[in-house]
DRENKOL-622385 format. One record per residue (C-alpha): z, x, y; residue in one letter; residue number from 1. Coordinates in Angstrom, 1 decimal, padded with zeros to 4 digits, m for minus. Each point is the difference from the previous one (the first is absolute). Example, Ala and Ser with C-alpha at 12.3 -4.5 7.8 and 13.67 -1.06 7.14 Angstrom:
// residues 2
Z:007.8 | X:012.3 | Y:m004.5 | res:A | n:1 $
Z:m000.7 | X:001.4 | Y:003.4 | res:S | n:2 $
***
This chain:
// residues 239
Z:m058.4 | X:111.6 | Y:045.0 | res:M | n:1 $
Z:002.4 | X:002.8 | Y:000.2 | res:G | n:2 $
Z:003.1 | X:000.3 | Y:m002.2 | res:A | n:3 $
Z:002.4 | X:m001.4 | Y:002.7 | res:S | n:4 $
Z:m000.3 | X:m003.6 | Y:001.1 | res:K | n:5 $
Z:m000.6 | X:m000.6 | Y:003.7 | res:I | n:6 $
Z:001.9 | X:m003.0 | Y:001.3 | res:S | n:7 $
Z:000.6 | X:m001.3 | Y:003.5 | res:L | n:8 $
Z:001.9 | X:m002.9 | Y:001.6 | res:K | n:9 $
Z:m001.8 | X:m002.4 | Y:002.3 | res:L | n:10 $
Z:001.5 | X:m002.0 | Y:002.8 | res:L | n:11 $
Z:m002.2 | X:m003.2 | Y:000.4 | res:I | n:12 $
Z:m000.1 | X:m002.6 | Y:002.7 | res:D | n:13 $
Z:m000.5 | X:m003.1 | Y:m002.1 | res:T | n:14 $
Z:m000.8 | X:m002.2 | Y:002.9 | res:D | n:15 $
Z:m003.1 | X:002.0 | Y:000.8 | res:N | n:16 $
Z:m000.6 | X:001.5 | Y:m003.4 | res:N | n:17 $
Z:000.0 | X:003.5 | Y:001.5 | res:K | n:18 $
Z:001.6 | X:003.2 | Y:m001.1 | res:L | n:19 $
Z:002.1 | X:001.4 | Y:002.7 | res:L | n:20 $
Z:000.7 | X:003.4 | Y:m001.5 | res:F | n:21 $
Z:000.6 | X:001.8 | Y:m003.3 | res:A | n:22 $
Z:002.9 | X:002.1 | Y:m001.0 | res:E | n:23 $
Z:m001.0 | X:002.9 | Y:m002.2 | res:A | n:24 $
Z:001.0 | X:003.4 | Y:m001.3 | res:G | n:25 $
Z:m001.7 | X:003.3 | Y:m000.1 | res:K | n:26 $
Z:m002.4 | X:m000.7 | Y:m002.8 | res:N | n:27 $
Z:m001.8 | X:m002.9 | Y:001.9 | res:F | n:28 $
Z:m000.1 | X:002.0 | Y:003.2 | res:V | n:29 $
Z:m001.4 | X:003.0 | Y:m001.7 | res:D | n:30 $
Z:m002.7 | X:m002.3 | Y:m001.5 | res:F | n:31 $
Z:m001.0 | X:m001.3 | Y:003.4 | res:L | n:32 $
Z:000.0 | X:003.5 | Y:001.6 | res:L | n:33 $
Z:m002.1 | X:001.4 | Y:m002.9 | res:H | n:34 $
Z:m002.8 | X:m002.5 | Y:001.0 | res:I | n:35 $
Z:m000.6 | X:002.1 | Y:003.1 | res:L | n:36 $
Z:m000.7 | X:003.1 | Y:m002.2 | res:S | n:37 $
Z:m002.6 | X:m001.7 | Y:m002.2 | res:L | n:38 $
Z:m003.6 | X:001.2 | Y:000.3 | res:P | n:39 $
Z:m002.4 | X:m002.7 | Y:001.0 | res:L | n:40 $
Z:m001.9 | X:000.3 | Y:m003.3 | res:A | n:41 $
Z:003.3 | X:m000.6 | Y:m001.9 | res:T | n:42 $
Z:000.7 | X:m003.1 | Y:002.0 | res:V | n:43 $
Z:m003.6 | X:m001.2 | Y:m000.7 | res:T | n:44 $
Z:000.4 | X:000.6 | Y:m003.7 | res:R | n:45 $
Z:003.4 | X:m001.7 | Y:m000.2 | res:L | n:46 $
Z:m001.3 | X:m003.1 | Y:001.7 | res:L | n:47 $
Z:m003.3 | X:m000.4 | Y:m001.8 | res:R | n:48 $
Z:001.3 | X:m002.9 | Y:m002.1 | res:D | n:49 $
Z:001.4 | X:m001.8 | Y:003.0 | res:Q | n:50 $
Z:m002.0 | X:m002.2 | Y:002.3 | res:E | n:51 $
Z:m002.7 | X:001.6 | Y:002.0 | res:T | n:52 $
Z:001.0 | X:003.2 | Y:001.8 | res:I | n:53 $
Z:m003.1 | X:000.3 | Y:002.2 | res:G | n:54 $
Z:m002.7 | X:002.5 | Y:m000.3 | res:S | n:55 $
Z:002.1 | X:002.9 | Y:m001.3 | res:L | n:56 $
Z:m000.2 | X:m001.4 | Y:m003.5 | res:E | n:57 $
Z:m003.8 | X:000.2 | Y:000.2 | res:N | n:58 $
Z:000.2 | X:003.6 | Y:001.3 | res:L | n:59 $
Z:002.4 | X:000.9 | Y:m002.8 | res:Y | n:60 $
Z:m002.3 | X:m001.7 | Y:m002.6 | res:H | n:61 $
Z:m003.0 | X:001.9 | Y:001.3 | res:S | n:62 $
Z:001.6 | X:003.4 | Y:m000.5 | res:I | n:63 $
Z:001.3 | X:m001.1 | Y:m003.4 | res:E | n:64 $
Z:m003.5 | X:m000.9 | Y:m001.1 | res:N | n:65 $
Z:m001.9 | X:002.9 | Y:001.7 | res:L | n:66 $
Z:m001.8 | X:002.1 | Y:m002.7 | res:D | n:67 $
Z:001.3 | X:003.5 | Y:m000.3 | res:E | n:68 $
Z:m003.5 | X:001.3 | Y:000.7 | res:A | n:69 $
Z:000.6 | X:m000.9 | Y:003.7 | res:Y | n:70 $
Z:003.3 | X:001.9 | Y:000.1 | res:I | n:71 $
Z:000.1 | X:003.6 | Y:001.1 | res:R | n:72 $
Z:001.0 | X:002.4 | Y:m002.8 | res:P | n:73 $
Z:003.1 | X:001.1 | Y:001.7 | res:N | n:74 $
Z:001.2 | X:m003.6 | Y:000.7 | res:Q | n:75 $
Z:001.8 | X:m002.5 | Y:m002.1 | res:N | n:76 $
Z:000.0 | X:m003.8 | Y:000.5 | res:K | n:77 $
Z:003.7 | X:m000.2 | Y:m000.9 | res:N | n:78 $
Z:000.9 | X:001.8 | Y:003.1 | res:I | n:79 $
Z:m001.1 | X:m003.1 | Y:001.9 | res:L | n:80 $
Z:000.9 | X:m002.6 | Y:m002.7 | res:L | n:81 $
Z:003.4 | X:001.3 | Y:m001.0 | res:S | n:82 $
Z:001.2 | X:002.2 | Y:002.9 | res:P | n:83 $
Z:003.2 | X:002.0 | Y:m000.4 | res:K | n:84 $
Z:003.0 | X:m001.3 | Y:002.0 | res:P | n:85 $
Z:001.6 | X:002.2 | Y:002.6 | res:P | n:86 $
Z:002.0 | X:003.0 | Y:m001.4 | res:A | n:87 $
Z:003.4 | X:m001.2 | Y:m001.1 | res:G | n:88 $
Z:m000.9 | X:m003.7 | Y:000.0 | res:A | n:89 $
Z:000.1 | X:m002.1 | Y:m003.2 | res:P | n:90 $
Z:m003.5 | X:m000.3 | Y:m001.6 | res:A | n:91 $
Z:000.2 | X:m003.8 | Y:m000.4 | res:T | n:92 $
Z:001.2 | X:m003.1 | Y:001.8 | res:L | n:93 $
Z:002.8 | X:m001.2 | Y:m002.2 | res:L | n:94 $
Z:m001.9 | X:001.2 | Y:m003.0 | res:G | n:95 $
Z:m002.7 | X:m002.7 | Y:000.7 | res:L | n:96 $
Z:m003.1 | X:002.2 | Y:m000.5 | res:E | n:97 $
Z:m001.7 | X:m000.1 | Y:m003.3 | res:D | n:98 $
Z:m002.2 | X:003.0 | Y:000.6 | res:S | n:99 $
Z:000.9 | X:003.4 | Y:m001.5 | res:P | n:100 $
Z:002.7 | X:001.8 | Y:002.0 | res:K | n:101 $
Z:m000.9 | X:003.3 | Y:001.7 | res:P | n:102 $
Z:001.0 | X:003.1 | Y:m001.8 | res:E | n:103 $
Z:003.0 | X:000.5 | Y:002.4 | res:I | n:104 $
Z:001.8 | X:m003.2 | Y:001.0 | res:T | n:105 $
Z:003.3 | X:001.3 | Y:001.5 | res:E | n:106 $
Z:000.8 | X:002.8 | Y:002.4 | res:G | n:107 $
Z:m002.4 | X:002.5 | Y:001.4 | res:K | n:108 $
Z:m002.4 | X:002.1 | Y:m002.0 | res:A | n:109 $
Z:m002.7 | X:002.6 | Y:000.8 | res:F | n:110 $
Z:m002.8 | X:001.3 | Y:m002.2 | res:F | n:111 $
Z:m002.2 | X:003.0 | Y:m000.2 | res:K | n:112 $
Z:m003.2 | X:000.7 | Y:m001.9 | res:C | n:113 $
Z:000.5 | X:m000.6 | Y:m003.8 | res:G | n:114 $
Z:m002.2 | X:003.0 | Y:m000.6 | res:N | n:115 $
Z:002.3 | X:002.2 | Y:002.1 | res:N | n:116 $
Z:m002.8 | X:001.3 | Y:002.3 | res:C | n:117 $
Z:001.6 | X:003.1 | Y:001.5 | res:S | n:118 $
Z:m002.3 | X:m000.2 | Y:003.1 | res:T | n:119 $
Z:001.3 | X:m003.4 | Y:000.9 | res:Y | n:120 $
Z:003.6 | X:000.3 | Y:m001.1 | res:V | n:121 $
Z:001.1 | X:m000.9 | Y:003.5 | res:S | n:122 $
Z:m001.8 | X:m003.4 | Y:m000.1 | res:N | n:123 $
Z:002.3 | X:m002.9 | Y:m001.1 | res:V | n:124 $
Z:m000.3 | X:m003.8 | Y:000.0 | res:T | n:125 $
Z:002.3 | X:m002.9 | Y:m000.5 | res:D | n:126 $
Z:m002.6 | X:m001.8 | Y:m002.2 | res:D | n:127 $
Z:m000.8 | X:001.3 | Y:m003.5 | res:P | n:128 $
Z:m003.4 | X:m001.6 | Y:000.2 | res:R | n:129 $
Z:m001.1 | X:002.4 | Y:002.7 | res:A | n:130 $
Z:m002.8 | X:002.5 | Y:m000.7 | res:V | n:131 $
Z:000.4 | X:003.7 | Y:000.3 | res:C | n:132 $
Z:m002.3 | X:001.4 | Y:002.7 | res:P | n:133 $
Z:m000.7 | X:003.1 | Y:m002.2 | res:S | n:134 $
Z:m000.6 | X:m001.1 | Y:m003.6 | res:C | n:135 $
Z:m000.4 | X:m003.7 | Y:000.6 | res:R | n:136 $
Z:002.7 | X:m000.7 | Y:m002.6 | res:G | n:137 $
Z:002.9 | X:m002.4 | Y:000.6 | res:T | n:138 $
Z:003.1 | X:001.2 | Y:001.7 | res:M | n:139 $
Z:002.5 | X:m001.1 | Y:m002.7 | res:T | n:140 $
Z:002.4 | X:003.0 | Y:m000.2 | res:S | n:141 $
Z:003.3 | X:m001.2 | Y:001.2 | res:V | n:142 $
Z:001.8 | X:002.1 | Y:002.6 | res:M | n:143 $
Z:003.8 | X:m000.2 | Y:000.4 | res:T | n:144 $
Z:001.1 | X:m001.9 | Y:003.1 | res:Y | n:145 $
Z:003.5 | X:001.0 | Y:001.3 | res:V | n:146 $
Z:001.8 | X:m002.7 | Y:002.0 | res:D | n:147 $
Z:001.5 | X:001.1 | Y:003.3 | res:P | n:148 $
Z:003.8 | X:000.0 | Y:000.3 | res:P | n:149 $
Z:001.5 | X:m003.4 | Y:000.8 | res:Q | n:150 $
Z:001.2 | X:m000.4 | Y:003.5 | res:T | n:151 $
Z:002.9 | X:m002.4 | Y:000.2 | res:G | n:152 $
Z:000.7 | X:m003.0 | Y:m002.3 | res:G | n:153 $
Z:001.9 | X:m000.1 | Y:m003.2 | res:S | n:154 $
Z:m001.3 | X:001.0 | Y:m003.5 | res:D | n:155 $
Z:000.2 | X:m003.8 | Y:m000.9 | res:E | n:156 $
Z:m002.4 | X:m000.7 | Y:002.9 | res:D | n:157 $
Z:m002.5 | X:002.5 | Y:m001.2 | res:S | n:158 $
Z:000.0 | X:m001.4 | Y:m003.5 | res:K | n:159 $
Z:m000.4 | X:m003.6 | Y:001.2 | res:E | n:160 $
Z:m003.8 | X:000.2 | Y:000.6 | res:G | n:161 $
Z:m002.0 | X:m002.4 | Y:002.1 | res:G | n:162 $
Z:000.2 | X:m000.1 | Y:003.8 | res:F | n:163 $
Z:003.1 | X:m001.9 | Y:001.2 | res:V | n:164 $
Z:003.7 | X:000.4 | Y:m001.1 | res:K | n:165 $
Z:001.3 | X:m002.2 | Y:m002.7 | res:G | n:166 $
Z:003.5 | X:m000.5 | Y:001.4 | res:A | n:167 $
Z:m001.2 | X:m002.5 | Y:002.7 | res:A | n:168 $
Z:m001.3 | X:m003.6 | Y:m000.1 | res:T | n:169 $
Z:m003.1 | X:m000.8 | Y:002.0 | res:Y | n:170 $
Z:m001.3 | X:m003.0 | Y:001.8 | res:M | n:171 $
Z:m003.7 | X:m000.8 | Y:m000.4 | res:I | n:172 $
Z:m001.6 | X:m002.5 | Y:002.4 | res:L | n:173 $
Z:m002.8 | X:m002.3 | Y:m000.9 | res:D | n:174 $
Z:m002.5 | X:002.4 | Y:001.6 | res:D | n:175 $
Z:001.4 | X:003.0 | Y:m002.0 | res:L | n:176 $
Z:002.0 | X:001.5 | Y:002.8 | res:E | n:177 $
Z:002.8 | X:002.0 | Y:m001.6 | res:V | n:178 $
Z:003.4 | X:000.7 | Y:001.5 | res:K | n:179 $
Z:003.5 | X:000.7 | Y:m001.3 | res:P | n:180 $
Z:002.0 | X:m003.1 | Y:m000.9 | res:M | n:181 $
Z:003.2 | X:m001.0 | Y:001.7 | res:S | n:182 $
Z:001.9 | X:m003.2 | Y:000.9 | res:A | n:183 $
Z:m000.7 | X:000.6 | Y:003.7 | res:I | n:184 $
Z:m003.8 | X:000.5 | Y:m000.6 | res:S | n:185 $
Z:m000.1 | X:m003.2 | Y:m002.2 | res:S | n:186 $
Z:001.7 | X:m002.1 | Y:002.7 | res:I | n:187 $
Z:m002.2 | X:001.5 | Y:002.7 | res:A | n:188 $
Z:m003.1 | X:m000.9 | Y:m002.0 | res:L | n:189 $
Z:001.1 | X:m003.6 | Y:m000.6 | res:L | n:190 $
Z:000.5 | X:m000.3 | Y:003.8 | res:N | n:191 $
Z:m003.3 | X:001.6 | Y:000.7 | res:E | n:192 $
Z:m001.7 | X:m002.5 | Y:m002.4 | res:L | n:193 $
Z:001.8 | X:m002.9 | Y:001.7 | res:N | n:194 $
Z:001.6 | X:m001.1 | Y:m003.3 | res:V | n:195 $
Z:002.3 | X:m003.0 | Y:000.9 | res:K | n:196 $
Z:000.9 | X:m001.6 | Y:m003.3 | res:D | n:197 $
Z:001.7 | X:002.5 | Y:m002.3 | res:L | n:198 $
Z:000.4 | X:m002.6 | Y:m002.7 | res:S | n:199 $
Z:m003.8 | X:000.1 | Y:m000.4 | res:A | n:200 $
Z:000.1 | X:003.6 | Y:m001.0 | res:L | n:201 $
Z:m000.3 | X:000.8 | Y:m003.7 | res:K | n:202 $
Z:000.3 | X:003.3 | Y:m001.9 | res:E | n:203 $
Z:m002.3 | X:000.8 | Y:m002.9 | res:K | n:204 $
Z:m000.3 | X:003.1 | Y:m002.2 | res:E | n:205 $
Z:m003.4 | X:001.0 | Y:m001.3 | res:V | n:206 $
Z:m001.4 | X:002.8 | Y:m002.1 | res:D | n:207 $
Z:m003.2 | X:001.9 | Y:001.0 | res:L | n:208 $
Z:m002.5 | X:m000.5 | Y:m002.8 | res:S | n:209 $
Z:m003.2 | X:001.9 | Y:m000.4 | res:K | n:210 $
Z:m002.0 | X:m003.0 | Y:001.2 | res:N | n:211 $
Z:002.2 | X:m000.5 | Y:003.0 | res:K | n:212 $
Z:m000.1 | X:003.7 | Y:000.9 | res:A | n:213 $
Z:m003.8 | X:m000.2 | Y:000.0 | res:L | n:214 $
Z:000.0 | X:m003.2 | Y:002.1 | res:K | n:215 $
Z:002.4 | X:001.7 | Y:002.4 | res:L | n:216 $
Z:m002.2 | X:003.0 | Y:000.4 | res:L | n:217 $
Z:m003.0 | X:m002.3 | Y:000.7 | res:K | n:218 $
Z:002.0 | X:m002.2 | Y:002.4 | res:A | n:219 $
Z:001.2 | X:003.1 | Y:001.9 | res:S | n:220 $
Z:m003.6 | X:000.6 | Y:001.0 | res:L | n:221 $
Z:m000.7 | X:m003.6 | Y:001.1 | res:E | n:222 $
Z:002.9 | X:m001.7 | Y:001.7 | res:C | n:223 $
Z:003.3 | X:000.1 | Y:001.8 | res:K | n:224 $
Z:001.9 | X:m002.3 | Y:m002.3 | res:T | n:225 $
Z:m000.1 | X:002.2 | Y:m003.1 | res:V | n:226 $
Z:003.2 | X:m000.9 | Y:m001.7 | res:L | n:227 $
Z:m000.3 | X:m003.7 | Y:000.6 | res:T | n:228 $
Z:m003.6 | X:m000.2 | Y:m001.3 | res:S | n:229 $
Z:000.8 | X:002.1 | Y:m003.1 | res:V | n:230 $
Z:003.6 | X:m000.8 | Y:m001.0 | res:L | n:231 $
Z:000.0 | X:m003.6 | Y:001.1 | res:L | n:232 $
Z:m003.6 | X:m000.7 | Y:m000.8 | res:D | n:233 $
Z:m000.7 | X:m001.4 | Y:003.4 | res:V | n:234 $
Z:m003.5 | X:000.4 | Y:001.4 | res:K | n:235 $
Z:m000.1 | X:003.1 | Y:002.2 | res:S | n:236 $
Z:m000.7 | X:m000.1 | Y:003.7 | res:K | n:237 $
Z:m002.5 | X:002.5 | Y:001.4 | res:T | n:238 $
Z:001.0 | X:002.0 | Y:003.0 | res:P | n:239 $
***
């Protein structure tokens, strides 16, 4: 897990043993949104120790065990098994991955041929495992990336990292829909869910452990009652 603990408050309908919504801060929302940026191979690797994840595990295992004799000289199995995240995205999901981190894990970086081939000086890549089209060496020489000037926003916002702003509180529904939290939105949701007995509502605070984070990732691919099935340990309902 990362250095900072991720906590969220749950509002539970005790009559139906159902989670109505969760109240969370920036760190949990950033965790959820980062799921969207994960390469499929990374999701497969993270969920290998969970219950079956379909045929993707077999495909991943096949590439993992494929003898190097069948791989083209200019290719590397790790490009498929441990793909780089999008530029600027964190390299791991809450630090859950046990595999070696890519050479560059934060910000943007570009590389040229490590042998400084003058003919191909204009060729660059964002993956230091790429092969130079001239000398067939790896393109490991780091080039300096200059960030464009910030347009709007405070210096504090730019240092904050992640995707959403930290000053707000967010409401996360059972199906992972995310929206800004307010008293009006909470009341409107309770009306929408036809909650009659307010005395049956219970608030509970939970921390997102590594195990729960992996279960949440898996449940997000399988059902519409993600928070209930993971945080209340209630059997999930398929769509």
